[in-house]
Backbone as ProteinMPNN parsed JSONL, in Angstrom:
{"seq_chain_A": "METYSLLRAFADSWMLLAMTIVFVLVIFWALRPGSRAMHDDAAESIFRHDARPARDTQTARRPSKELSK", "coords_chain_A": {"N_chain_A": [[2.249, 14.53, -32.154], [0.011, 13.53, -29.688], [0.432, 12.531, -26.218], [-1.277, 10.488, -25.228], [-2.171, 9.17, -27.576], [0.262, 8.237, -28.575], [1.095, 6.466, -26.496], [-1.056, 4.699, -26.598], [-0.788, 3.571, -29.151], [1.652, 2.27, -28.782], [0.942, 0.432, -26.755], [-0.953, -1.098, -28.106], [0.571, -2.418, -29.994], [3.541, -3.182, -29.558], [3.562, -3.692, -26.756], [1.508, -5.534, -26.493], [2.593, -7.667, -27.915], [4.856, -8.168, -26.285], [3.637, -8.909, -23.831], [2.293, -11.217, -24.647], [4.442, -12.885, -25.288], [5.639, -13.087, -22.738], [3.556, -14.429, -21.379], [3.486, -16.908, -22.776], [6.058, -17.855, -22.175], [5.895, -18.143, -19.377], [3.96, -20.178, -19.185], [5.311, -22.292, -20.496], [7.469, -22.511, -18.706], [6.195, -23.356, -16.36], [5.221, -25.832, -17.146], [7.435, -27.323, -17.785], [9.545, -30.23, -18.236], [11.198, -30.883, -15.982], [9.893, -29.899, -13.742], [7.94, -31.44, -12.599], [8.278, -32.948, -10.21], [8.476, -30.889, -8.328], [5.902, -29.74, -8.529], [4.319, -31.931, -7.736], [5.201, -32.204, -5.087], [4.324, -29.754, -4.024], [1.576, -30.083, -4.321], [1.034, -32.124, -2.515], [1.765, -31.052, -0.112], [-0.035, -30.021, 1.762], [-0.881, -32.209, 3.126], [1.261, -33.098, 4.532], [1.809, -33.058, 7.324], [-0.118, -34.637, 8.476], [-1.117, -36.865, 10.854], [-3.055, -38.714, 11.202], [-6.114, -39.94, 9.682], [-8.805, -37.727, 8.704], [-11.678, -37.016, 10.758], [-14.811, -38.64, 10.311], [-17.43, -36.718, 9.421], [-20.14, -37.265, 9.258], [-20.545, -39.488, 10.948], [-19.831, -38.353, 13.374], [-21.937, -36.651, 13.93], [-24.179, -38.181, 14.418], [-26.54, -39.473, 16.833], [-25.579, -41.287, 19.802], [-26.925, -43.768, 20.29], [-27.728, -44.636, 17.768], [-25.328, -45.353, 16.664], [-24.664, -47.676, 17.995], [-26.119, -49.716, 16.873]], "CA_chain_A": [[1.369, 13.475, -31.688], [-0.184, 13.69, -28.25], [0.954, 11.449, -25.396], [-2.231, 9.382, -25.163], [-2.139, 8.442, -28.842], [1.545, 7.539, -28.642], [1.05, 5.341, -25.574], [-2.067, 3.758, -27.095], [-0.185, 2.857, -30.275], [2.666, 1.384, -28.202], [0.257, -0.646, -26.052], [-1.632, -1.947, -29.083], [1.481, -3.181, -30.838], [4.696, -3.81, -28.914], [3.247, -4.201, -25.425], [0.726, -6.746, -26.708], [3.561, -8.694, -28.289], [5.673, -8.479, -25.105], [2.811, -9.636, -22.862], [2.052, -12.546, -25.213], [5.688, -13.646, -25.113], [5.767, -13.387, -21.305], [2.556, -15.442, -21.068], [3.936, -18.188, -23.327], [7.222, -18.285, -21.4], [5.445, -18.597, -18.056], [3.313, -21.474, -19.381], [6.358, -23.279, -20.752], [8.247, -22.69, -17.484], [5.407, -24.139, -15.413], [5.003, -27.182, -17.668], [8.687, -27.93, -18.22], [9.645, -31.603, -17.737], [11.863, -30.989, -14.692], [9.135, -29.314, -12.639], [6.896, -32.348, -12.119], [8.517, -33.275, -8.799], [8.143, -29.698, -7.548], [4.447, -29.604, -8.513], [3.794, -33.008, -6.903], [5.497, -31.859, -3.701], [3.428, -28.666, -3.634], [0.216, -30.606, -4.244], [0.906, -32.977, -1.336], [2.292, -30.375, 1.073], [-1.069, -29.808, 2.771], [-1.048, -33.46, 3.865], [2.569, -33.492, 5.041], [1.842, -33.225, 8.774], [-1.277, -35.4, 8.941], [-0.737, -38.079, 11.551], [-4.177, -39.645, 11.133], [-7.137, -39.447, 8.752], [-9.8, -36.805, 9.261], [-12.875, -37.649, 11.305], [-15.996, -38.682, 9.456], [-18.367, -35.758, 9.998], [-21.458, -37.888, 9.353], [-20.542, -40.316, 12.153], [-19.717, -37.491, 14.546], [-23.196, -35.962, 14.156], [-25.242, -39.111, 14.794], [-26.665, -39.769, 18.254], [-24.812, -42.455, 20.191], [-27.682, -45.016, 20.207], [-27.721, -45.086, 16.376], [-24.023, -45.945, 16.394], [-24.552, -48.982, 18.611], [-26.89, -50.72, 16.113]], "C_chain_A": [[1.215, 13.619, -30.174], [0.204, 12.409, -27.507], [0.012, 10.245, -25.367], [-2.18, 8.542, -26.434], [-0.852, 7.65, -28.992], [1.551, 6.305, -27.742], [0.042, 4.281, -26.035], [-1.509, 2.933, -28.252], [0.872, 1.869, -29.783], [1.993, 0.185, -27.526], [-0.417, -1.604, -27.026], [-0.666, -2.813, -29.884], [2.551, -3.906, -30.014], [4.384, -4.371, -27.522], [2.398, -5.471, -25.526], [1.639, -7.912, -27.064], [4.396, -9.117, -27.083], [4.873, -9.285, -24.083], [2.482, -11.045, -23.357], [3.272, -13.429, -25.034], [5.888, -14.022, -23.649], [4.789, -14.488, -20.912], [3.01, -16.824, -21.55], [5.135, -18.714, -22.548], [6.831, -18.793, -20.017], [4.771, -19.965, -18.166], [4.349, -22.556, -19.636], [7.194, -23.541, -19.504], [7.489, -23.567, -16.484], [5.254, -25.591, -15.863], [6.281, -27.869, -18.129], [8.841, -29.314, -17.587], [10.265, -31.711, -16.34], [11.049, -30.492, -13.513], [8.064, -30.244, -12.077], [7.065, -32.672, -10.637], [8.154, -32.091, -7.898], [6.625, -29.522, -7.444], [3.807, -30.704, -7.659], [4.027, -32.719, -5.43], [4.578, -30.752, -3.208], [1.994, -29.167, -3.473], [-0.002, -31.431, -2.978], [1.334, -32.285, -0.05], [1.233, -30.154, 2.142], [-1.303, -31.058, 3.608], [0.221, -33.883, 4.597], [2.563, -33.793, 6.54], [0.607, -33.939, 9.315], [-0.808, -36.693, 9.586], [-1.831, -39.135, 11.45], [-5.215, -39.091, 10.161], [-8.139, -38.532, 9.458], [-11.0, -37.597, 9.778], [-13.993, -37.618, 10.277], [-17.049, -37.78, 10.081], [-19.767, -36.329, 10.109], [-21.559, -38.726, 10.627], [-20.526, -39.448, 13.4], [-21.04, -36.816, 14.874], [-24.326, -36.874, 14.626], [-25.325, -39.258, 16.31], [-26.018, -41.108, 18.581], [-25.6, -43.753, 20.079], [-27.795, -45.519, 18.774], [-26.4, -45.751, 16.043], [-23.919, -47.348, 16.95], [-25.305, -50.07, 17.848], [-26.023, -51.539, 15.216]], "O_chain_A": [[2.204, 13.811, -29.465], [0.29, 11.337, -28.105], [0.464, 9.105, -25.472], [-2.15, 7.314, -26.357], [-0.869, 6.52, -29.479], [1.963, 5.226, -28.167], [0.284, 3.086, -25.867], [-1.738, 1.725, -28.32], [0.978, 0.76, -30.306], [2.429, -0.952, -27.708], [-0.443, -2.81, -26.781], [-1.069, -3.853, -30.403], [2.461, -5.115, -29.804], [4.902, -5.426, -27.157], [2.561, -6.386, -24.719], [1.463, -9.021, -26.56], [4.619, -10.311, -26.881], [5.391, -10.252, -23.525], [2.403, -11.973, -22.552], [3.147, -14.597, -24.667], [6.265, -15.154, -23.348], [5.164, -15.4, -20.175], [2.925, -17.799, -20.804], [5.214, -19.914, -22.286], [7.392, -19.78, -19.542], [4.994, -20.826, -17.315], [4.27, -23.633, -19.046], [7.591, -24.681, -19.264], [8.087, -24.426, -15.835], [5.168, -26.487, -15.023], [6.215, -28.899, -18.799], [8.314, -29.545, -16.499], [9.863, -32.59, -15.578], [11.482, -30.651, -12.372], [7.347, -29.856, -11.155], [6.087, -32.668, -9.889], [7.585, -32.281, -6.823], [6.118, -29.188, -6.373], [2.851, -30.436, -6.931], [3.145, -32.962, -4.606], [4.1, -30.812, -2.076], [1.278, -28.717, -2.579], [-1.102, -31.437, -2.426], [1.267, -32.897, 1.016], [1.568, -30.102, 3.326], [-1.871, -30.97, 4.697], [0.238, -34.941, 5.225], [3.258, -34.71, 6.978], [0.322, -33.847, 10.509], [-0.172, -37.523, 8.935], [-1.558, -40.326, 11.599], [-5.196, -37.9, 9.85], [-8.282, -38.581, 10.68], [-11.295, -38.693, 9.302], [-14.102, -36.687, 9.48], [-17.515, -38.065, 11.184], [-20.522, -35.911, 10.987], [-22.578, -38.668, 11.316], [-21.164, -39.796, 14.394], [-21.244, -36.436, 16.027], [-25.321, -36.398, 15.172], [-24.308, -39.181, 17.0], [-25.924, -41.975, 17.713], [-24.993, -44.785, 19.791], [-27.946, -46.723, 18.569], [-26.369, -46.646, 15.198], [-23.15, -48.151, 16.422], [-25.138, -51.25, 18.157], [-26.518, -52.421, 14.514]]}, "name": "protein", "num_of_chains": 1, "seq": "METYSLLRAFADSWMLLAMTIVFVLVIFWALRPGSRAMHDDAAESIFRHDARPARDTQTARRPSKELSK"}
């Protein structure tokens, strides 16, 4: 049997099974009950050092006489 055919048969059977198992394990690891706090912390980390809210870009673009009305 030539090398390509052997590797193709391996990839079609056992490697497909191994990659499916790895995929399922990664999904279960990410969604495990104990990881909620870690995911919440990661989601809020971009706001961790905000001392004040962002400027309103619409207000910043208006001419000053429109703001005084």
